[in-house]
Structures are given as C-alpha cells and as structure tokens.
N, C-alpha and C positions, 0 to 999 in steps of 0.2 A: 257284364266280367269284362276283363280287361283286354279282349282278344282285337287287333284291329288289321282287317284286311285292306291292301291296297286296293283301289278300285277300278284298275284298267289292267287286262293280261297282257304281259310281256311275250311277243310269241319271237319265235327261234326257230330253227332247222336243226334237226339231229344229224350225226354223221350217217344214218340210216336212209336219211331223206322224210324223215315225217315231219310234220311241223308241229311244234310244241307251245303251248299256251303258259308263261310263269306269272304265279299271283302270289305277290310278297305278303306275307304275315307275320304279324308283330305281338308281343304279349308283354302286359306290365309285372313287375316284379313280384315273385311269388316265393313264399314261406319266410316271409322276412316280419319286421314289426309292423309294418303299415296297411296288413290284409287279414281279414280273419282265415281260418281254416278251412271254413266251406269255401271261400273264394278261392283260395290256395290250389285246392284239391279237383274244384271246379276248372279253374283254367287249365291247370296241368293234366286234367283229364281230357276237355276238349283239346290241346293241342297235341297229345300224344294220338289220342284215338283217328283223329282226322290226317294225322303227317304220316307222309313216308319216312322222312328224317327228321328225328326231333333232336334238336342240339340243345343241350342242357348247361348253360353257364355257371361255372361256379368260379371261385377264388381260392387262391393258394395250393387246395388238394382235393382229391375226393374223398370227402370225410364219408363217415357210415351213415350221417343223416341223410347224405345225397343219395346213398343206396336206397336204404330205407322209404325216400318219398316214392318210389317206384312198385311199394309194397300193393299200392290198389292195383297197378299193371300187371304185377306177377300172379295177383289172385285171379284176375279177370284170365289170366292165360292160361291157368288151370281150368277155369270153367270151361272157356272155349273151348281149348285141347276136349273136353268131354261133350259139349253140345256141338262143335263146328272141326271136328279133325280133319274133313274133306277138304277144309280152307286154308289148313297148314299151318305156319307160324303165324300167330294172333297178332305179333305187330313187328313191321319192318327196320328200320336203321334209328340205332340211337346213339348220339356224339355227345362224348364230354368235353367240353371246350374250358380245360383249365385256366384262368386267366392268374397271373403274377404268382407262375410257378418259381418253387424255390431251390430246385434241386438238377439244373440243367447239367450237371457234371456226371448225374448219375444217370439221368433219363433226357438225353436232347430235347431240345424246342421242337416242336414240330409233328409231322404225323408219326413218323417212325419212334420216335422218342414215345410219342404217348401211345402207341400200339404197346410197348413194351411197360409202363405204364399203368397200362388197363389189364393187362394180364397178370401183373403185380398186385394190385386190387382186387382184381376177381379171383385170385389163387385161394385155396382153402386149405387148410393144414388139421390137423389132428386137434389140438390143443383149443379151436375154436369153437364160441358154442353154436349150439345145432342151429338156432333163428340165421345167425350170420353168414352160416354155411348152405343153409337153403336159400336163404333171400340170392347167393352168389348163383348158384346153380339154376334157379329159376331165373333170373334175370337172362343169363347166358339162353333158356330154350325160349324164351318168351319175345326175345327178338331175332330175326334175321341175320342182323348183322350188329355188332357192337365196333365203334369206333371213338378214339381219343385225339385231342390236339393239345399241346403244350404253346400255351403263350407267354413272354416273357412279362413284366412290368411296363406299362403302358407310356409312364410316366408323370413327372408331378402335375402337369397341369387337368391330367384326365384324372386321377386317382385321390388329387389332394384340393382342389380347387373347385366350387361350384357354379364358377364362371364358363367353365368348358360348354361347350353348345355343338360337341359334334365334327370340329375342322381337323381333318386330316393335318394341318401340319403342326398342331400341338402334339402329337402323337410321335415317341421315341421311333427313331427310323428303324430299330431291329424289330418292334413291334410292327409297325406296318408292315415289314417283309414278313414277317410269318404270319399275319393276318391275310395276305395277299396269295402267300402259298395256300391257304388253308381255303380262301373262296375260291380260287383256282381248281383247286381237287374238288371241292364238294359241287360248286356250280357248272361244271365242265359238263357239256353236253351227252359223252359217252359213261358218266357216270349217275344221270339220273335215273331215277328208278318210276315206274308207274305208279301211283296208289293205289293200294287194294285193300277195298273193304269187301268183306264177306266172298274172299275168291275172285272179286273181280275190278277189272281197272274201273276209276269213279270220274265221270267226267263232269265237269263246271257245274254243270245244271244238277248232276247228282250229290256234289259237294254240300250245296244249299239245302237239299233235302235232309242229307246226312245231320248238318249243324240243326236243324229245326228238330227233328226227333233226339237228339243228342240234348239239346238245349230244354224241352219240354221234360224228359225223361230225369234230368240231374235235376228240374225244376219243384220234380214233386217229391223231393227227399230231401232230408237236412245235411247229410254228407254225400256225395257220390260215392257207391259201392260197385264192388264188381259185377254183383246181379244185376246193376241198372243198365251196362256196358251190353251186358247180355241180351237183356229184355231189349234196349234199343237196337240190337243189330237184329233181333228178331222179326221186331217191326217192319226193320228196313227189309229184311227179305221177303218178309209178307205182300208188304206195298208192291213191291218189284214183281211177284208171281201175281198178284192181281193184275198189274197193269200190264202185264206181257199175256196175260190169257183173255183181256180185253182187248187189246191190239189184235191177237189172232182171231176173235170172233169177228171185229170188223173186217177184216180184212178178207176172210174167208165171205164173209157176207157180201160184199162190195164186187164179190167177183161173180157174184148173180148177174150181173149185167154188164158183162164184158162183151158180152156177142148178141146182146138184145137191149131194147129200152124200156120192155117192159115184161112182166115175169109173171106165170099163172101164181097162183095162190098155192094150189098144192106144191110147185116145184119151189116156192118161196118157202114154205113148212118144212120139205124136207132139207133146203138147205140151211134153214135156221137149224135143225137138230143136228144135223152134222157138224155146222160151226160150235153151237154149245158144247156137244161133245169134245171137240177139238179144244176149245179153250179150258173144260173142267180138266181134261187131261194136264194140258199143261199147267196148268195151276197145281195140281196134284203130285205130278212130278218132277214140279221145280224144286232145288234142292231148299229144304227151309229149318228154322229150327223151332219145330214145336215143343213150347212149354205147356201149352195147355189144349186139350184135345177139344174141350168145348168150344174155345175161341176158335179154332182151326175150322171145325164145323160151321161157326155162326161165320165166318170170313166167306167160306165158300156159299153159303146158304145167300149173302148178299150179293155173291158175284152172279148169283143164276137171278136173283130176282134184278140186278142190273141186265143181264142178259135179255131176259123177257121184257124189261120196258125199252130195250133197244131194237127188241121187235116189231113191235108194236108202232113203233116209229117208221120200221122199213115198210109194214105193213101201210100204214096210212100214206107213205109217200108213191109205194106204188101204186096203191089202188087211187090216188090223184091224178097221176101218170097215166093210169087207163082211162078215167071218166074224160081226161083234157083231151085223150086221144092226139096227143103229140107223137106221133110216132117216130119223129125223125130226131126227136130231140133227148139228150144223154139224161137218163136219170141221175139225180142228185145222192145216189147211194155212196160213191166215191167220198163227196164230201161229208157224209155222214161220218164215213170212216176215220177220213182223217180228224175231222173235230172232235170223236170221239177219243182218237189216240191222242191230242194235244191235252185234252180235259184232264186225262189220267196222270200226263206225266208228270205230275206233283207242281210244288209251288215253289218258286225263287223266293229266296230273301233277299232285301236289298241291304244290303252292307256298308255302313258307312266307313271310308276312308279317313284313318285316324292316324298315320303313319307321319313321320315329320319331313322335311325337305331333306336333313340329312340321310335319312332313312334309303333316299333313294339316289340320290347323287353317289353315294361310295359305299359298299358292303362294309370295308374296314372300321368306318365311322359309326355304323350301328353296333358291330360286335364289340368293339372296343369302347366306345363312348355312352351309350345311351343303357340308363336302368331298364331292360326288360330284354325283349329277343327280337330275333329275327329270323324270318322263315320264308319260304317261296313254293308255289305251286305250278305244276308243268302238265298242261294235258295234250293231248292228240289230236289234230282234227282232221275231218274227211275233208278230202279235195274237191268233194261234187257239194260240199256245203257252203253255206254261207261263210262269212268270216266271223260269225260270232259263233263265241267258245262255248255255248252252251255244253254242247254235245261233244266237247273233245275229252278224252281219257285223261284221267285228274294225274300228275303226279304231284305231292304236297312234300316241301321241306318247309319246315317250321321252326321256330327255335324257342328255348327255354326261357330262364330268366338271372340274368345277374342276382346275386344278392352281395349287398355292400356289408 
C-alpha cells in the first residue's frame, strides 16, 4: 500500500507546555488511472481512519466524485454511531485542499474563501437527488470539523513540466504565500488535535497496533467495507480490554510481596482469587463493541487461562524462594508483573521511511508539487518517561492525494 511514514518523530512543545511528537505521513495518488479501485479505497480508508486531520487534495473544484469517494466513511459513520455512540463523532477533521481554483473573485483564496466555498458545496436544495443530499448531510455528521483551503495555480513549471522536483523557487509567489498561510494555520501547535480512536488518545505504539489490525482486516476482503472498519475497531477495543485486565492482575499479584519476601500458600491463593476477580471485572466493564457474544465469551475464557498460567508461575517462584530460604532477598514478583505487562502491550511495526527530501525541507513543496499527500502525527509525552515516543498520545495529520 502506498503510504509512507517518516522514520523519526519531530518533538515540539504545545502552548500549554505539553511535549508533542510529530510524525510525517505521505500517500500515493489515489482514484487515478494508475491504481486499482481496491488500492485506492484501501489507501484512502487507512489514511482517514488513522488521521485526526485528513487533507484531501483536489484540482480546480470539489466535484461530486470527491464527495462520493467519502461514501465508505459515511457508511462507517452510520454503523459507528449504532455500535459506538459513546465515543462520539467517528472521524475528526477533513480538509479539502483545492489547487488551481478558478473563481477567486467569488471565493477568495485561502481559509475564509474555502469556508464559504465549502458551505456552498455542501448546501442542499429541494431539486437535488436524494442520494446527493444524503451524502452531504452524512459527511457533515461523520466529521467533527470540515475545512477547505483554496489555492491558486502554482505556475507553469509545476503543472506543465515533468522536470519539476519540488523546488520552492519554481512556485509562483502567490501560490507560495497561500500555501505558507495554510501550513501555518494547520500546523500551528494550538491548532493540533490529539488523534482519537475509540474515544481515547492514541500513542505512537498504539498507532502501530492500529495499523496492523486495519491492514490485516482490509487484506481479508476484496474491497474495504464499512463493516471491516467496525470489525477492526472492535478488535482494538477487545485487545485493549484484555491488556488492561492482564496488567491489573499482575499489579495486584505483585503487591503480595510489598512488605514480605515470602508469602504463605493460602495468602497467595487468596491474593490470586482477588486479583483474578479484579481483572475479569475490568475486562467486563471496559467499553467494548461486542459484535459476537460467543467470541466475547471465548476471549474471556482465554483471559482466565492466561491468569491461571501466570498464577502457576507465581506459585513456583514463591516456592523456590521459600526453599532457598533467602529471607532477605526480594522475590521476583515485580519482575513478573512488569514482564507480563510489556508482553501484552502489542507488537510494534517497522515502517520504512519513504518520503522524499523535498517533503521534509518545506511543507509548501510537498503540498504543491508532489503527486500524493502530506501529513503528520503529534503525540503527547510523559515527562517521567524516556525520550522514546512509543507511549505518547498521538495526534495524526495526514494528506489525501493529488489527482492530475
């Protein structure tokens, strides 16, 4: 799939003093003559569901097909509101970036003209076909924020010559100024939105898990469907519920050795029952989207099996400690808990950096001259952690695609 993620997070400080990590993302051109329908739909689906701001690049105007391409997400929005109403609006922000806009006298270039133009495009009227009106209404309810920027013609060297490689000097001055204004507005620290999936901020580590689940889900079908996205989000919720339950069990069991080095078998067993009950309650009460009761019961059964397996390990460690009679040596119960917690935290994916140098040097270059999209992700980092951004809440901004 033609999605590239820059290999290093750019860390910045927000106006509130929070440390943020920015991850750049780019996609290949979509809905053109070079890609299959499945490729286009998959790329568009992945980029939208992992982004807090999707920048959808179009040329000349927002045509009807640019709205119809959002049908998948509109349908998902309907299903999501049925199954996950407690999590609010399914998607966050959508920004149409219109290049080569032809009517600046009616709608001025920039954000304000784009806002007026977007209102015009999404306006419904009695003579409109029901399908067109429904699409417009549902786009407005599926995204929490709709934006539009109108950009002028970038210049002959960009639009008409294959030799253009992203040089800022080749762009028309008016175009550069408008793109700069758009970039400064969208990328301003006080404009950033934390990426939300299933009602929670997403960390870098969690984003990798999301990518893995979404890709595996989409690979199992010929064309991504709204139901696939619902299924993928249901899997993510169940995985998180199980992870939290396991962490709770380990944390509760580790507490048995807080004030002693060896625990009696009866006390250890009582601690186990109490910890197991706490873990199962966390799983049961965790917000989930249960699409199959039998599957939910199977997951609960596997969780109990894992808990029983861990309990046996705790018993062996405690017995070994007692037999060795090392009364002043701390039992490795804490180590077990930490190890178990990290083991269930999820598998990180290695993402190859495929964005060109021009994409790093200047945002205007990427938006103006490359066939594809530009985006970034921002995450919040705890001061008590190391400089790794794996656990930083993610804010994702990602681009759509130019169509030539």
